DODO-593533 format. One line per field, with one value per residue (C-alpha): residue number from 1; z negated, x negated, y. Coordinates in nm, 2 decimals, decimal comma. Example, Ala and Ser with C-alpha at 12.3 -4.5 7.8 and 13.67 -1.06 7.14 Angstrom:
BEGIN
pos [1 / 2]
zz [-0,78 / -0,71]
xx [-1,23 / -1,37]
yy [-0,45 / -0,11]
This chain:
BEGIN
pos [1 / 2 / 3 / 4 / 5 / 6 / 7 / 8 / 9 / 10 / 11 / 12 / 13 / 14 / 15 / 16 / 17 / 18 / 19 / 20 / 21 / 22 / 23 / 24 / 25 / 26 / 27 / 28 / 29 / 30 / 31 / 32 / 33 / 34 / 35 / 36 / 37 / 38 / 39 / 40 / 41 / 42 / 43 / 44 / 45 / 46 / 47 / 48 / 49 / 50 / 51 / 52 / 53 / 54 / 55 / 56 / 57 / 58 / 59 / 60 / 61 / 62 / 63 / 64 / 65 / 66 / 67 / 68 / 69 / 70 / 71 / 72 / 73 / 74 / 75 / 76 / 77 / 78 / 79 / 80 / 81 / 82 / 83 / 84 / 85 / 86 / 87 / 88 / 89 / 90 / 91 / 92 / 93 / 94 / 95 / 96 / 97 / 98 / 99 / 100 / 101 / 102 / 103 / 104 / 105 / 106 / 107 / 108 / 109 / 110 / 111 / 112 / 113 / 114 / 115 / 116 / 117 / 118 / 119 / 120 / 121 / 122 / 123 / 124 / 125 / 126 / 127 / 128 / 129 / 130 / 131 / 132 / 133 / 134 / 135 / 136 / 137 / 138 / 139 / 140 / 141 / 142 / 143 / 144 / 145 / 146 / 147 / 148 / 149 / 150 / 151 / 152 / 153 / 154 / 155 / 156 / 157 / 158 / 159 / 160 / 161 / 162 / 163 / 164 / 165 / 166 / 167 / 168 / 169 / 170 / 171 / 172 / 173 / 174 / 175 / 176 / 177 / 178 / 179 / 180 / 181 / 182 / 183 / 184 / 185 / 186 / 187 / 188 / 189 / 190 / 191 / 192 / 193 / 194 / 195 / 196 / 197 / 198 / 199 / 200 / 201 / 202 / 203 / 204 / 205 / 206 / 207 / 208 / 209 / 210 / 211 / 212 / 213 / 214 / 215 / 216 / 217 / 218 / 219 / 220 / 221 / 222 / 223 / 224 / 225 / 226 / 227 / 228 / 229 / 230 / 231 / 232 / 233 / 234 / 235 / 236 / 237 / 238 / 239 / 240 / 241 / 242 / 243 / 244 / 245 / 246 / 247 / 248 / 249 / 250 / 251 / 252 / 253 / 254 / 255 / 256 / 257 / 258 / 259 / 260 / 261 / 262 / 263 / 264 / 265 / 266 / 267 / 268 / 269 / 270 / 271 / 272 / 273 / 274 / 275 / 276 / 277 / 278 / 279 / 280 / 281 / 282 / 283 / 284 / 285 / 286 / 287 / 288 / 289 / 290 / 291 / 292 / 293 / 294 / 295 / 296 / 297 / 298 / 299 / 300 / 301 / 302 / 303 / 304 / 305 / 306 / 307 / 308 / 309 / 310 / 311 / 312 / 313 / 314 / 315 / 316 / 317 / 318 / 319 / 320 / 321 / 322 / 323 / 324 / 325 / 326 / 327 / 328 / 329 / 330 / 331 / 332 / 333 / 334 / 335 / 336 / 337 / 338 / 339 / 340 / 341 / 342 / 343 / 344 / 345 / 346 / 347 / 348 / 349 / 350 / 351 / 352 / 353 / 354 / 355 / 356 / 357 / 358 / 359 / 360 / 361 / 362 / 363 / 364 / 365 / 366 / 367 / 368 / 369 / 370 / 371 / 372 / 373 / 374 / 375 / 376 / 377 / 378]
zz [6,63 / 7,01 / 7,30 / 7,49 / 7,77 / 7,91 / 8,06 / 8,27 / 8,23 / 8,50 / 8,39 / 8,62 / 8,48 / 8,60 / 8,63 / 8,62 / 8,96 / 9,07 / 9,18 / 9,39 / 9,39 / 9,70 / 9,74 / 9,76 / 9,86 / 9,59 / 9,74 / 9,70 / 9,65 / 9,87 / 9,88 / 9,97 / 9,64 / 9,58 / 9,31 / 9,33 / 9,28 / 9,22 / 9,48 / 9,37 / 9,54 / 9,53 / 9,44 / 9,09 / 8,82 / 8,71 / 8,39 / 8,30 / 7,95 / 7,88 / 7,64 / 7,47 / 7,32 / 7,06 / 6,95 / 6,61 / 6,77 / 6,71 / 7,03 / 7,10 / 7,31 / 7,50 / 7,72 / 7,97 / 8,12 / 8,44 / 8,46 / 8,79 / 8,90 / 9,01 / 8,68 / 8,50 / 8,66 / 8,57 / 8,20 / 8,21 / 8,34 / 8,09 / 7,76 / 7,75 / 7,47 / 7,31 / 6,96 / 6,96 / 6,66 / 6,87 / 7,00 / 7,02 / 7,19 / 7,45 / 7,49 / 7,55 / 7,79 / 8,01 / 8,00 / 8,10 / 8,36 / 8,51 / 8,80 / 8,89 / 8,88 / 9,09 / 8,88 / 8,76 / 8,40 / 8,14 / 8,33 / 8,05 / 7,77 / 7,73 / 7,68 / 7,40 / 7,25 / 7,25 / 7,03 / 6,78 / 6,76 / 6,70 / 6,43 / 6,24 / 6,26 / 6,11 / 5,83 / 5,78 / 5,82 / 6,05 / 6,29 / 6,11 / 5,81 / 5,99 / 6,12 / 5,80 / 5,77 / 5,74 / 5,75 / 5,71 / 6,03 / 6,31 / 6,44 / 6,78 / 7,06 / 7,32 / 7,69 / 8,03 / 8,39 / 8,56 / 8,46 / 8,46 / 8,15 / 8,02 / 8,08 / 7,86 / 7,59 / 7,60 / 7,59 / 7,29 / 7,10 / 7,17 / 7,01 / 6,72 / 6,63 / 6,51 / 6,36 / 6,65 / 6,60 / 6,92 / 7,28 / 7,59 / 7,90 / 8,23 / 8,49 / 8,86 / 8,99 / 8,98 / 8,73 / 8,87 / 8,78 / 8,46 / 8,25 / 8,23 / 8,17 / 7,89 / 7,73 / 7,74 / 7,58 / 7,30 / 7,24 / 7,23 / 6,98 / 6,75 / 6,61 / 6,40 / 6,68 / 6,83 / 7,21 / 7,47 / 7,84 / 8,11 / 8,46 / 8,59 / 8,83 / 8,99 / 8,91 / 9,07 / 8,84 / 8,87 / 8,75 / 8,49 / 8,33 / 8,36 / 8,21 / 7,94 / 7,83 / 7,82 / 7,61 / 7,37 / 7,31 / 7,28 / 7,02 / 7,23 / 7,11 / 7,44 / 7,81 / 7,96 / 8,29 / 8,48 / 8,77 / 8,93 / 8,70 / 8,97 / 8,96 / 8,64 / 8,72 / 8,72 / 8,40 / 8,24 / 8,34 / 8,22 / 7,89 / 7,83 / 7,92 / 7,70 / 7,33 / 7,36 / 7,38 / 7,72 / 7,76 / 8,07 / 8,15 / 8,17 / 8,51 / 8,37 / 8,03 / 8,17 / 8,20 / 7,85 / 7,99 / 8,22 / 7,95 / 7,72 / 7,97 / 8,01 / 7,64 / 7,63 / 7,93 / 7,79 / 8,05 / 7,81 / 7,45 / 7,37 / 7,49 / 7,64 / 7,57 / 7,61 / 7,43 / 7,74 / 7,82 / 7,49 / 7,12 / 7,09 / 7,35 / 7,21 / 6,86 / 7,00 / 7,18 / 6,87 / 6,65 / 6,93 / 6,94 / 6,57 / 6,56 / 6,82 / 6,59 / 6,81 / 6,88 / 7,09 / 7,19 / 7,29 / 7,63 / 7,63 / 7,44 / 7,46 / 7,49 / 7,34 / 7,39 / 7,14 / 6,88 / 6,98 / 6,97 / 6,66 / 6,49 / 6,64 / 6,57 / 6,20 / 6,19 / 6,37 / 6,17 / 6,46 / 6,66 / 6,62 / 6,79 / 6,95 / 7,31 / 7,37 / 7,73 / 7,85 / 7,71 / 7,37 / 7,20 / 6,88 / 6,98 / 7,34 / 7,27 / 7,08 / 7,38 / 7,65 / 7,44 / 7,38 / 7,76 / 7,77 / 7,45 / 7,20 / 6,92 / 6,71 / 6,92 / 6,70 / 6,61 / 6,57 / 6,23 / 6,10 / 6,41 / 6,33 / 6,44 / 6,21 / 6,29 / 6,15 / 5,88 / 6,03 / 6,10 / 6,42 / 6,61 / 6,43 / 6,75 / 6,70 / 7,02 / 7,12 / 7,25 / 7,41 / 7,62 / 7,71 / 7,84 / 8,04 / 8,19 / 8,29 / 8,65 / 8,66 / 8,41 / 8,53]
xx [9,44 / 9,45 / 9,32 / 9,63 / 9,47 / 9,13 / 9,17 / 8,95 / 9,04 / 8,89 / 8,83 / 8,76 / 8,60 / 8,76 / 8,43 / 8,13 / 7,99 / 7,79 / 7,43 / 7,25 / 6,90 / 6,68 / 6,34 / 6,04 / 5,69 / 5,43 / 5,15 / 4,78 / 4,76 / 4,57 / 4,87 / 5,25 / 5,43 / 5,78 / 5,96 / 6,31 / 6,47 / 6,84 / 7,07 / 7,39 / 7,71 / 8,06 / 8,21 / 8,39 / 8,21 / 8,39 / 8,34 / 8,50 / 8,62 / 8,67 / 8,93 / 9,01 / 9,37 / 9,49 / 9,81 / 9,78 / 9,74 / 9,35 / 9,16 / 8,80 / 8,66 / 8,33 / 8,25 / 8,09 / 8,10 / 7,96 / 8,21 / 8,39 / 8,74 / 8,62 / 8,45 / 8,75 / 8,97 / 8,71 / 8,73 / 9,10 / 9,13 / 8,88 / 8,94 / 9,31 / 9,46 / 9,13 / 9,03 / 8,82 / 8,62 / 8,50 / 8,21 / 7,96 / 8,16 / 8,27 / 7,93 / 7,80 / 8,08 / 8,03 / 7,64 / 7,64 / 7,92 / 7,76 / 7,62 / 7,96 / 8,13 / 7,85 / 7,75 / 7,42 / 7,31 / 7,43 / 7,73 / 7,98 / 7,78 / 8,03 / 8,31 / 8,10 / 8,06 / 8,44 / 8,45 / 8,22 / 8,42 / 8,74 / 8,56 / 8,44 / 8,79 / 8,95 / 8,69 / 8,70 / 8,33 / 8,07 / 7,89 / 7,58 / 7,72 / 7,84 / 7,48 / 7,29 / 7,13 / 6,76 / 6,71 / 6,95 / 6,81 / 6,58 / 6,29 / 6,36 / 6,11 / 6,18 / 6,13 / 6,22 / 6,09 / 5,76 / 5,61 / 5,30 / 5,08 / 5,27 / 5,61 / 5,52 / 5,40 / 5,70 / 5,93 / 5,73 / 5,76 / 6,15 / 6,15 / 5,93 / 6,19 / 6,43 / 6,18 / 6,09 / 5,73 / 5,70 / 5,70 / 5,68 / 5,54 / 5,69 / 5,42 / 5,44 / 5,11 / 4,89 / 4,61 / 4,34 / 4,57 / 4,72 / 4,40 / 4,31 / 4,68 / 4,71 / 4,38 / 4,50 / 4,84 / 4,66 / 4,44 / 4,72 / 4,95 / 4,68 / 4,60 / 4,91 / 5,16 / 5,28 / 5,24 / 5,34 / 5,31 / 5,55 / 5,43 / 5,74 / 5,57 / 5,34 / 5,01 / 4,82 / 4,63 / 4,32 / 4,48 / 4,68 / 4,36 / 4,17 / 4,46 / 4,52 / 4,17 / 4,17 / 4,50 / 4,33 / 4,07 / 4,34 / 4,54 / 4,87 / 5,10 / 5,22 / 5,18 / 5,53 / 5,61 / 5,28 / 5,36 / 5,66 / 5,77 / 5,81 / 5,44 / 5,41 / 5,04 / 4,93 / 5,10 / 4,93 / 4,58 / 4,66 / 4,79 / 4,49 / 4,25 / 4,39 / 4,42 / 4,70 / 5,03 / 5,21 / 5,57 / 5,73 / 6,08 / 6,29 / 6,43 / 6,46 / 6,63 / 6,98 / 6,84 / 6,77 / 6,61 / 6,37 / 6,30 / 6,19 / 5,97 / 5,77 / 5,68 / 5,62 / 5,39 / 5,19 / 5,29 / 5,43 / 5,35 / 5,68 / 6,03 / 6,27 / 6,64 / 6,96 / 7,29 / 7,50 / 7,42 / 7,58 / 7,49 / 7,48 / 7,22 / 7,02 / 7,02 / 6,90 / 6,62 / 6,53 / 6,50 / 6,30 / 6,05 / 6,03 / 5,93 / 5,66 / 5,54 / 5,62 / 5,89 / 6,20 / 6,24 / 6,59 / 6,63 / 6,86 / 7,19 / 7,32 / 7,68 / 7,93 / 7,68 / 7,42 / 7,64 / 7,57 / 7,18 / 7,20 / 7,39 / 7,15 / 6,83 / 6,91 / 6,97 / 6,67 / 6,33 / 6,11 / 6,18 / 6,01 / 6,21 / 6,54 / 6,50 / 6,63 / 6,62 / 6,67 / 6,67 / 6,50 / 6,86 / 6,96 / 7,32 / 7,28 / 7,45 / 7,73 / 7,79 / 7,78 / 8,03 / 8,27 / 8,29 / 8,45 / 8,66 / 8,42 / 8,40 / 8,12 / 7,83 / 7,51 / 7,34 / 6,96 / 6,85 / 6,49 / 6,38 / 6,61 / 6,93 / 7,19 / 7,53 / 7,86 / 8,02 / 8,36 / 8,48 / 8,35 / 8,14 / 8,28 / 8,38 / 8,64 / 8,83 / 9,03 / 9,33 / 9,48 / 9,16 / 9,14 / 9,48 / 9,41 / 9,10 / 9,26 / 9,35 / 9,40 / 9,42 / 9,40]
yy [-7,32 / -7,36 / -7,15 / -7,04 / -6,82 / -6,69 / -6,34 / -6,11 / -5,74 / -5,51 / -5,15 / -4,85 / -4,53 / -4,21 / -4,01 / -4,25 / -4,35 / -4,67 / -4,66 / -4,92 / -5,04 / -4,97 / -5,15 / -4,92 / -5,04 / -4,96 / -4,75 / -4,79 / -5,17 / -5,41 / -5,64 / -5,57 / -5,51 / -5,36 / -5,18 / -5,02 / -4,68 / -4,59 / -4,47 / -4,29 / -4,36 / -4,22 / -4,55 / -4,56 / -4,75 / -5,07 / -5,29 / -5,61 / -5,76 / -6,13 / -6,21 / -6,55 / -6,57 / -6,82 / -6,94 / -6,76 / -6,43 / -6,40 / -6,28 / -6,30 / -6,01 / -5,95 / -5,66 / -5,60 / -5,93 / -6,09 / -6,38 / -6,38 / -6,48 / -6,83 / -6,89 / -6,77 / -7,04 / -7,30 / -7,18 / -7,17 / -7,54 / -7,67 / -7,47 / -7,41 / -7,62 / -7,67 / -7,55 / -7,24 / -7,38 / -7,67 / -7,45 / -7,71 / -7,95 / -7,70 / -7,57 / -7,93 / -7,99 / -7,68 / -7,72 / -8,07 / -8,01 / -7,69 / -7,90 / -8,04 / -7,71 / -7,56 / -7,26 / -7,13 / -7,24 / -7,00 / -6,90 / -6,94 / -6,76 / -6,49 / -6,73 / -6,88 / -6,54 / -6,49 / -6,80 / -6,68 / -6,35 / -6,56 / -6,76 / -6,45 / -6,31 / -6,61 / -6,64 / -6,26 / -6,25 / -6,09 / -6,32 / -6,24 / -6,40 / -6,72 / -6,76 / -6,65 / -6,31 / -6,29 / -5,91 / -5,60 / -5,43 / -5,49 / -5,27 / -5,11 / -5,04 / -4,78 / -4,84 / -4,70 / -4,70 / -4,63 / -4,29 / -4,09 / -4,05 / -3,75 / -3,90 / -4,20 / -3,96 / -3,75 / -4,06 / -4,19 / -3,87 / -3,86 / -4,19 / -4,10 / -3,83 / -4,08 / -4,33 / -4,55 / -4,67 / -4,91 / -4,86 / -5,08 / -4,95 / -5,05 / -5,00 / -5,10 / -4,94 / -5,24 / -5,34 / -5,10 / -4,80 / -4,95 / -5,01 / -4,64 / -4,55 / -4,82 / -4,69 / -4,32 / -4,41 / -4,59 / -4,28 / -4,06 / -4,26 / -4,37 / -4,72 / -4,76 / -4,72 / -5,06 / -5,10 / -5,36 / -5,37 / -5,49 / -5,46 / -5,65 / -5,90 / -5,64 / -5,81 / -6,10 / -6,36 / -6,17 / -5,83 / -6,01 / -6,14 / -5,81 / -5,61 / -5,87 / -5,86 / -5,48 / -5,50 / -5,72 / -5,45 / -5,18 / -5,40 / -5,42 / -5,68 / -5,87 / -5,88 / -5,93 / -6,09 / -5,98 / -6,20 / -6,38 / -6,64 / -6,91 / -6,96 / -7,17 / -7,28 / -6,93 / -6,85 / -7,16 / -7,04 / -6,69 / -6,81 / -7,04 / -6,74 / -6,47 / -6,43 / -6,18 / -6,32 / -6,35 / -6,35 / -6,48 / -6,64 / -6,32 / -6,42 / -6,77 / -6,70 / -6,81 / -7,15 / -7,29 / -7,61 / -7,43 / -7,17 / -7,45 / -7,63 / -7,31 / -7,32 / -7,69 / -7,66 / -7,37 / -7,13 / -6,86 / -6,77 / -6,61 / -6,68 / -6,43 / -6,46 / -6,28 / -6,34 / -6,27 / -6,65 / -6,74 / -6,72 / -7,09 / -7,11 / -6,85 / -7,00 / -7,32 / -7,14 / -6,95 / -7,27 / -7,44 / -7,14 / -7,15 / -7,51 / -7,44 / -7,14 / -6,86 / -6,59 / -6,53 / -6,18 / -6,06 / -5,86 / -5,56 / -5,50 / -5,86 / -5,74 / -5,50 / -5,22 / -5,35 / -5,50 / -5,87 / -5,83 / -5,63 / -5,93 / -6,20 / -6,01 / -5,97 / -6,35 / -6,47 / -6,47 / -6,52 / -6,21 / -5,87 / -5,61 / -5,48 / -5,35 / -4,99 / -4,91 / -4,55 / -4,20 / -4,13 / -4,08 / -4,26 / -4,23 / -4,36 / -4,71 / -4,54 / -4,30 / -4,56 / -4,77 / -4,48 / -4,44 / -4,77 / -4,76 / -4,91 / -4,68 / -4,83 / -4,93 / -4,91 / -4,59 / -4,63 / -4,50 / -4,47 / -4,67 / -4,96 / -5,12 / -5,30 / -5,47 / -5,36 / -5,55 / -5,60 / -5,95 / -6,14 / -5,90 / -5,60 / -5,41 / -5,14 / -5,05 / -4,75 / -4,94 / -4,65 / -4,59 / -4,95 / -4,94 / -4,63 / -4,77 / -5,12 / -5,15 / -5,53 / -5,83 / -6,19]
């Protein structure tokens, strides 16, 4: 079997509209700190699908994708005529050659995921079976943006209504405001509920230490990305000071080599990863973390509106959660996928997520809807 084409399909939604981010300065801090707010626009919302075709009629698909037209041409040049089963060789070629095609690390990850889709379809097996399943389903934590105390508690209760027993706060208020907030949330939800905190780079080192010490007493599970990740020396000091696990590298997770260095250098206790940068890369990071006695935690849906991370999370022993961002709705991923023609994105049941049993990623597409949304194919 040979790769005959790599295509990029552009989809335009008839009713959904784009929104943009606007930076907003955080009030009440002794330093200048920013967060963002969403700005709706009248521009149509677009999405893109990557397709890898073969001479035996088997096609691998991933959507949405961030691969652009220039990167598409690189992939066409280097992979047409190659075997889709040569995943490791193609990974090594594109990984080692990234510097010489002038792209960012991880840029070809969704191409790699298409190859996994092809392999599963040819074998008649889901991707989880190709990797090796370790669990039938993965616990979910719910999260959203910055809120007041009542907003968090309402969101938590919404998740509890369909079995979710873990919540990650996103707080952009600074350490002085966060400690009482984290304390009140723990009091409200009780000792058995699992809590995490992600202040999204809004702390300095002193605040990160103070909040981390408070979180230890409140039995939170991890402190995520409290400072900008470029400051490795500050994270090394933070990790050496706290007992609670610190998780950095969210803005570095496209780069497997930098991510690994942060764990080697003691600047993070858990790794962040996202399968949009390629399942092959993610599995390498997961095994690396396992050998260092720690976890890799997956960021967001990972592709195919949750299908990809549902597969991966059920095949990696050293991970704790699936991250569900947004409204407390067990059908949120399913509804989002249906807007773009994917009929079977996961539904959260009893607080857990599970992959489908179909071959490859198991995605079932409404082909007529896909054709109606397609405005261009390259």
